[in-house]
C-alpha atoms as one frame of an Amber mdcrd trajectory, in Angstrom:
protein
 241.208 -86.919  -4.743 240.098 -90.548  -4.292 241.203 -90.498  -0.642 239.243
 -87.300   0.036 236.131 -88.724  -1.633 236.506 -91.926   0.406 236.779 -89.975
   3.665 233.740 -87.847   2.855 231.699 -90.959   2.056 232.768 -92.624   5.292
 231.473 -89.847   7.586 229.076 -91.583   9.986 225.360 -90.875   9.553 225.081
 -89.632  13.132 227.222 -86.643  12.264 224.533 -85.373   9.894 221.927 -83.096
  11.395 218.219 -83.497  10.954 216.566 -81.051   8.555 213.305 -79.388   9.597
 210.554 -78.143   7.299 209.002 -75.140   9.043 206.049 -74.999   6.646 204.749
 -78.450   7.703 202.999 -79.140  11.007 204.864 -81.308  13.510 202.682 -84.419
  13.841 205.026 -86.224  16.238 205.955 -83.694  18.942 207.744 -85.010  22.027
 204.604 -84.200  24.049 202.799 -86.998  22.162 204.985 -89.593  23.889 205.550
 -90.726  27.443 209.194 -91.646  27.952 209.019 -94.539  30.415 212.703 -94.270
  31.428 213.239 -97.985  30.817 214.070 -97.873  27.107 210.448 -97.722  26.029
 208.055 -94.940  25.052 204.283 -94.884  24.995 202.549 -93.147  22.117 199.526
 -91.394  23.595 197.857 -91.107  20.171 198.074 -94.772  19.113 198.273 -96.345
  22.580 201.311 -98.403  21.529 204.549 -98.942  23.437 207.757 -98.793  21.395
 211.340 -99.790  22.104 213.221 -96.498  21.823 216.293 -97.951  20.172 216.592
-100.006  17.040 217.466-103.641  17.569 221.211-104.022  18.005 221.548-100.738
  19.878 221.677-100.393  23.651 219.475 -97.953  25.520 221.374 -95.623  27.853
 220.334 -92.874  30.249 223.171 -90.513  31.056 222.732 -87.255  32.961 218.998
 -87.306  32.260 219.449 -87.711  28.511 218.411 -90.809  26.575 220.648 -92.216
  23.878 220.882 -95.340  21.785 224.432 -96.628  21.775 225.963 -98.664  19.010
 224.925 -99.473  15.490 221.514-100.866  14.591 221.637-104.487  13.450 220.098
-105.571  10.181 217.996-108.689   9.782 216.077-110.572   7.124 212.314-110.465
   7.637 212.109-114.067   8.903 214.854-113.465  11.468 213.199-110.184  12.506
 209.942-112.066  13.158 211.789-114.673  15.242 213.643-111.980  17.145 210.390
-110.249  18.030 208.847-113.486  19.313 211.752-114.148  21.685 212.507-110.584
  22.799 212.260-109.791  26.501 212.818-106.106  27.212 211.799-103.787  30.054
 209.946-106.684  31.659 207.743-107.425  28.616 207.822-110.480  26.355 205.013
-109.606  23.922 207.040-107.537  21.445 206.297-107.802  17.729 207.037-106.193
  14.385 204.693-103.243  13.863 202.204-103.336  11.024 202.777-100.739   8.308
 200.237 -98.265   9.726 201.836 -98.440  13.174 205.350 -98.002  11.805 204.221
 -95.166   9.536 202.718 -93.394  12.571 206.319 -92.626  13.633 207.078 -90.707
  10.432 207.561 -86.990  11.040 206.596 -85.242   7.831 208.038 -81.950   9.067
 211.597 -83.330   9.111 213.893 -85.623   7.217 217.251 -87.311   7.475 215.794
 -88.811   9.638 212.028 -88.344   9.311 211.362 -89.320  12.931 211.413 -87.494
  16.266 215.044 -88.018  17.315 214.422 -86.742  20.837 212.114 -89.720  21.376
 213.883 -92.187  19.038 217.555 -91.125  19.165 220.177 -92.348  16.698 217.581
 -93.789  14.297 219.207 -95.060  11.140 218.078 -93.523   7.873 219.103 -96.482
   5.713 218.339 -99.313   5.246 214.638 -99.266   5.967 212.691-100.693   8.889
 210.676-103.877   8.574 206.955-103.905   9.162 205.004-107.077   9.769 202.729
-106.270   6.828 203.174-108.526   3.804 202.845-107.107   0.328 200.427-109.472
  -1.360 200.905-108.603  -5.031 203.572-110.315  -7.057 205.788-113.010  -5.602
 204.160-113.054  -2.189 207.637-112.815  -0.641 207.557-109.050  -0.169 206.877
-106.930   2.891 206.258-103.232   3.446 209.187-101.152   4.722 209.577 -97.598
   6.053 212.692 -95.600   5.227 213.215 -92.912   7.846 215.456 -90.912   5.526
 212.335 -89.185   4.217 209.427 -91.357   5.411 209.143 -93.281   2.156 207.073
 -96.483   2.377 208.175 -99.271   0.069 205.758-102.055  -0.749 208.169-104.435
  -2.434 210.657-105.208   0.293 212.383-108.503  -0.507 212.276-110.523   2.725
 215.755-111.942   2.096 217.362-108.477   2.269 218.525-107.113   5.625 216.725
-104.145   7.204 216.465-102.525  10.636 213.929-103.439  13.297 212.030-101.379
  15.872 209.689-103.411  18.041 206.279-102.492  19.389 203.687-103.932  21.764
 200.057-103.301  22.497 199.234-101.913  25.902 196.481-103.995  27.494
């Protein structure tokens, strides 16, 4: 029985299918985004450009279909900030951690596990959360806001020493 339980627990997250809620409006339809075919997407509502894959994954276009290959890396907040400052991708070097409102704009309330448009942001991890650049100013002062794409939960007590995922963004001039 222990072996069976172990095997069930070890099933990769990508084998799970996204659950849709038909009674909630889709606020992040694919038509909202321009897929730039270079590993980035432009959000026509916010005017932001996003890296399609989480940091640690590789962007791949195969037979006209976008995928993010590999496993997302996890970073402490300080390392995530440094990574963003040095990132050069798709010809741009002005990537940064999104603020909490920008990151939350990717949450799809009509779906969960993950609560994000997986056509636009394929293979998005549901756990751990994704770092924002927004500090949480109550308490120790060493906390930062995080989005969990399992269900779109926003946590305002993210300990900066704990590892989380990163999705980078840039402003379009």
